[in-house]
C-alpha positions in Angstrom: -1.9 27.7 22.7 -4.9 25.4 23.7 -2.8 23.9 26.4 -1.8 27.3 27.8 -5.4 28.5 27.8 -6.6 25.4 29.5 -4.0 25.8 32.3 -5.4 29.3 33.1 -8.9 28.0 33.1 -10.1 28.9 29.6 -11.3 25.8 27.7 -10.9 25.8 23.9 -12.4 23.1 21.7 -10.0 21.3 19.3 -9.9 22.8 15.8 -11.5 21.1 12.8 -8.0 20.1 11.6 -7.2 18.5 14.9 -10.5 16.6 15.1 -9.9 15.3 11.5 -6.4 14.1 12.4 -7.7 12.3 15.5 -10.3 10.6 13.4 -7.7 9.5 10.8 -5.5 8.1 13.6 -8.4 6.2 15.0 -9.2 4.7 11.6 -5.7 3.4 10.9 -5.2 2.1 14.4 -8.1 -0.3 14.5 -7.8 -4.1 14.0 -10.3 -6.0 11.9 -11.8 -9.5 12.5 -9.7 -11.5 10.2 -6.9 -10.5 7.7 -7.4 -7.8 5.1 -5.7 -7.5 1.8 -5.0 -4.1 0.0 -3.9 -4.2 -3.6 -2.0 -1.2 -5.0 -2.3 -1.1 -8.7 -1.7 0.9 -11.9 -0.6 -0.8 -15.2 1.8 2.0 -15.9 5.3 1.7 -14.5 6.6 4.5 -12.4 3.1 5.6 -11.3 4.0 5.4 -7.6 2.8 1.9 -6.7 5.9 1.0 -4.6 6.1 4.2 -2.5 2.3 3.9 -2.0 2.7 0.3 -0.8 5.5 1.0 1.5 4.1 4.1 3.1 0.6 2.8 3.5 2.2 -0.3 5.3 4.2 2.1 7.4 1.1 4.1 8.4 -0.9 1.0 9.4 2.1 -0.5 11.3 3.1 2.6 13.1 -0.4 3.5 14.4 -2.0 0.0 14.6 0.9 -2.1 15.7 2.6 -5.2 14.2 1.2 -7.7 11.8 1.5 -5.7 8.5 3.2 -7.2 5.4 4.1 -5.5 2.2 4.3 -8.1 -0.6 6.0 -7.4 -3.9 3.8 -9.5 -6.3 5.7 -8.5 -9.4 7.2 -10.7 -12.0 9.1 -7.9 -13.8 11.8 -6.4 -11.6 9.7 -5.3 -8.7 11.5 -2.5 -6.8 9.9 -2.8 -3.3 13.1 -4.6 -2.1 15.2 -1.7 -3.3 13.1 0.9 -1.6 13.0 -0.8 1.8 15.4 -2.1 4.4 17.1 -5.4 3.9 17.2 -7.9 6.7 20.2 -10.1 7.6 19.6 -12.3 4.6 18.7 -12.1 0.9 15.6 -14.2 0.8 12.8 -13.5 -1.6 9.4 -14.9 -2.5 11.2 -17.6 -4.4 12.6 -18.9 -1.1 9.2 -18.8 0.7 7.1 -20.6 -1.9 8.7 -24.0 -1.5 8.2 -23.7 2.2 4.5 -22.7 2.0 3.1 -26.1 3.0 5.4 -26.2 6.1 4.4 -22.6 7.1 0.8 -23.5 6.7 1.2 -26.6 8.9 0.6 -26.9 12.6 4.3 -27.1 13.6 5.3 -23.8 12.0 5.7 -20.7 14.2 5.5 -17.1 13.4 9.2 -16.6 14.1 10.0 -19.0 11.2 8.9 -16.2 8.8 12.0 -14.1 9.8 13.9 -16.3 7.3 11.9 -15.0 4.4 10.7 -11.5 5.1 12.7 -8.3 5.8 11.6 -6.3 8.9 11.5 -2.6 8.7 13.1 -1.5 12.0 11.7 2.0 12.0 8.4 1.6 10.3 7.6 -1.8 12.0 6.2 -3.8 9.0 7.7 -6.7 7.1 8.5 -6.9 3.4 8.3 -10.0 1.2 10.6 -9.2 -1.7 10.6 -10.3 -5.4 13.9 -10.9 -7.1 14.5 -8.0 -9.6 17.6 -9.6 -11.0 15.5 -12.4 -12.7 13.6 -12.1 -15.9 9.8 -12.4 -15.8 9.6 -16.0 -16.9 11.8 -17.0 -14.0 9.4 -15.8 -11.3 6.0 -15.8 -12.9 3.6 -17.8 -10.7 0.3 -19.4 -11.5 -2.9 -18.8 -9.5 -2.2 -21.7 -7.2 1.2 -20.3 -6.2 -0.3 -16.8 -5.5 -3.0 -18.4 -3.4 -0.4 -20.4 -1.4 1.6 -17.2 -0.7 -1.5 -15.3 0.2 -2.6 -18.1 2.5 0.8 -17.9 4.4 0.5 -14.1 4.6 -3.1 -14.3 5.9 -2.1 -16.8 8.5 0.6 -14.7 10.1 -0.4 -11.1 9.3 -3.5 -9.0 10.0 -3.0 -6.7 7.0 -1.4 -7.5 3.6 -0.5 -4.6 1.2 0.3 -5.9 -2.2 2.5 -4.1 -4.7 1.2 -5.3 -8.0 2.9 -5.6 -11.5 2.1 -3.7 -14.7 0.4 -6.5 -16.7 -3.4 -6.6 -16.1 -3.6 -9.8 -18.0 -1.0 -11.7 -16.0 -2.2 -14.4 -13.7 -0.3 -13.0 -10.7 -2.0 -9.6 -11.2 -5.5 -11.1 -11.6 -5.2 -13.4 -8.7 -4.1 -10.7 -6.4 -7.0 -8.5 -7.4 -9.3 -11.5 -6.7 -8.0 -11.6 -3.1 -8.3 -7.8 -2.6 -10.6 -6.3 0.1 -9.6 -2.8 -1.0 -8.1 -1.6 -4.3 -5.8 1.4 -4.2 -5.0 3.1 -7.5 -1.6 4.8 -7.3 -0.8 7.6 -9.7 1.4 10.6 -10.1 0.3 13.9 -11.7 1.7 12.8 -15.0 -1.1 12.5 -17.6 0.0 9.0 -18.8 0.0 7.6 -15.3 -3.4 9.1 -14.5 -4.9 7.8 -17.8 -3.5 4.3 -17.2 -5.1 4.1 -13.8 -8.5 5.4 -15.1 -8.5 2.8 -18.0 -7.7 0.0 -15.5 -10.7 1.1 -13.4 -13.0 1.2 -16.4 -11.8 -2.2 -17.5 -12.7 -3.6 -14.0 -16.0 -1.9 -14.0 -16.8 -3.4 -17.4 -16.1 -6.9 -16.1 -18.8 -6.3 -13.5 -19.5 -8.4 -10.4 -16.9 -8.3 -7.7 -14.4 -6.5 -10.0 -16.9 -3.7 -10.6 -17.6 -3.3 -6.9 -13.9 -3.3 -6.1 -13.3 -0.5 -8.7 -16.2 1.6 -7.4 -15.0 1.3 -3.8 -11.4 2.0 -4.7 -9.2 4.8 -3.3 -6.9 6.8 -5.5 -3.7 8.2 -4.2 -2.3 11.0 -6.4 1.4 11.9 -5.7 3.0 15.1 -7.0 5.5 14.0 -9.6 7.2 17.4 -10.3 8.8 19.5 -7.6 7.6 22.6 -9.5 4.0 21.5 -9.5 1.5 22.6 -7.0 -1.9 21.9 -5.4 -3.8 22.9 -8.5 -2.1 20.1 -10.5 -2.9 17.5 -7.8 -6.5 18.7 -7.6 -6.9 18.5 -11.4 -5.9 14.8 -11.5 -7.9 13.9 -8.4 -11.0 15.6 -9.8 -10.7 13.4 -12.9 -11.0 10.3 -10.7 -13.9 11.6 -8.5 -16.7 10.1 -10.6 -15.0 6.7 -10.7 -14.0 5.9 -7.1 -15.0 6.2 -3.5 -12.3 8.7 -2.5 -9.2 10.4 -3.7 -6.2 11.6 -1.6 -3.4 13.8 -2.7 0.3 13.7 -1.6 2.6 16.7 -2.0 6.0 16.4 -3.5 8.6 15.3 -1.0 12.3 14.7 -1.8 12.4 11.8 0.6 10.1 9.9 -1.7 12.2 10.3 -4.8 14.7 7.6 -4.3 16.5 5.5 -1.6 14.9 3.7 1.3 11.4 4.9 2.1 10.9 5.8 5.7 7.8 7.6 7.2 9.8 9.6 9.7 12.0 11.1 7.0 9.0 12.7 5.3 8.0 16.3 5.8 5.2 16.9 8.4 2.7 17.8 5.6 3.6 14.7 3.7 3.2 12.5 6.8 -0.2 14.1 7.4 -1.2 13.3 3.8 -0.2 9.7 4.1 -2.1 9.4 7.3 -5.2 10.7 5.4 -4.5 8.1 2.7 -4.3 5.3 5.2 -7.5 6.4 6.8 -9.3 6.5 3.5 -8.2 2.9 2.8 -9.1 1.8 6.3 -12.6 3.0 6.0 -13.1 0.6 3.1 -12.0 -2.4 5.1 
């Protein structure tokens, strides 16, 4: 309608909704001076960490271009590899780690990473998988190993989105949080998921220092868990987090998020808009 009126000489200003969408697109399209790390966390399994990791990575890559990595930093059957496209190999983080020194060296090239990461052909980001067929003790890394993987990621990618595990005391979890520029708390509208995320934030705040600051500046992404639920349920959970964090964003139920490979284009338009808003909220903390 605005275009039609403009063609006949009547100029109409963009609506508030259109201006907000333009601002969100601008926020997720920018590049920062140096790599940035986003850690998606909630100690409760099934709280939406993996969809949040994948779809935030998709938003930043689709609007801001290449150089985005989603990293499954999970020692207990991480599912990021199951929810994303597989490349022409089966490599995981266990294959990359022994080659970290080479990849950090001067002779390595960015194309060498294609042997270890899985490119998402539609959403334009890469995935560094864990190996969910292994037990925790077979792929639990110490702080030095996490640092080495992060150093490789930071050398080749401008933005790193980390899908964390469920154990807040684990060295892998703690080291990832140490490296975070922005913490994202993923939760569904289930009370146990929301409570677990809030307790995690309170624990970080109690620790103080950089952990407390990270918690206070965090973004909460609340996804609708039940198809029968509605906006009131999302608002209830989001309002419970409001005193604890910088911003909350709500995501409506979408069947494309329930199972299978996650792809931004397969989401409903309202869900795409919600994820764009979530990405913009995160971007404004970087």
